[in-house]
N, C-alpha and C positions, 0 to 999 in steps of 0.2 A: 141294280147296275151302279157299277163304281164309276166315277166321275177323273178328271185329271188338273194336275197341276203344272205350271211351269218353272223348271228348275234352273237359277242362273242366267236367265236372261233380262235385261232390264228395257225399256221401251227404245231407252236413247240407242241401243244396241242393234234395232233391226231398221233394216233400210230394204221396201216393197216399191218396185218398178213394177211396168204393165203384168209382164209375166214372171219375176221372179223375185225375189227374197233373200239377201243378203243378214243374218244375223250372229252376234259373237256370244258366246256362253260363257261366262264368266266363271262356271262349273266346272266346264271342260280343257278353259284357254282355246275354244278352236272357234275358228270362223265357218260356218256351213250356207251356200249357194242350197234355196229352200225357191219351191214353185210360190206363187204369188199365195195362192189361197193355203198357204202351209205360214207364211207372215200372216197373212188377217187372222188366221186361227191362233197365233201366239197371241197377237195382241187380245182377239175376244176371251182368253183366258186370264192376261194381265189388268186387262181394265173390269173384265166380271167377276172375275174369281173362278174358283174352280168348277168345272163343271161335266157332264157327261156329254156325248157325241150328238144325242139331240137337241138339247140344252145346246150346244155350240153351234147346228144348224140354225136354230132359230137366231141364233144372234146374228150370225153372218147375214141373214135375211133379211133382218131387220135394217141392218146397217147400211146394206145393198139394197133394198128396198126389192128383194126379189122373193119368190115359193118358196120354201121348202121343196123340193123335188128328189130324185133317184139319183141325178147327177150330184145334185149337191150332198146328199151322204153319202154317195159311194166317193165322193171328194174330200168329205171330213176324214171317213172310215181310216182312208189311203192315208192321210194326211197324219194322225193322230198316229198307228202305226209307226211311219219314217221317223215320226218326232221320238216317237219313246226310242226306238231302233239307238238315236242320235244322243238320247239323253238330255232333251229339251224339257221333256214334261216326264210328270211319273203319277201313275196309279194312285189314287186315293178312293178312301171305301165313302161311298153315300151318305 
């Protein structure tokens, strides 16, 4: 299974509120409004380094003291796809 790494996003350029995140990408020069889950996922990749989806789910679950369940797994899979399309992350070999 391949993993993901962040492209052109610095933690200083990510702001997370209750239900959304704003991210500036120095790679594209664009600002993106994302879900809070997407912002948290970016932080998990920045802080912990490249990871696959199951590892990201575990990192988020540990950070928020919750269990990994179908809802979290689905949300992480969705934001990975969204952030990949926006060019905020890129796939890396495992």
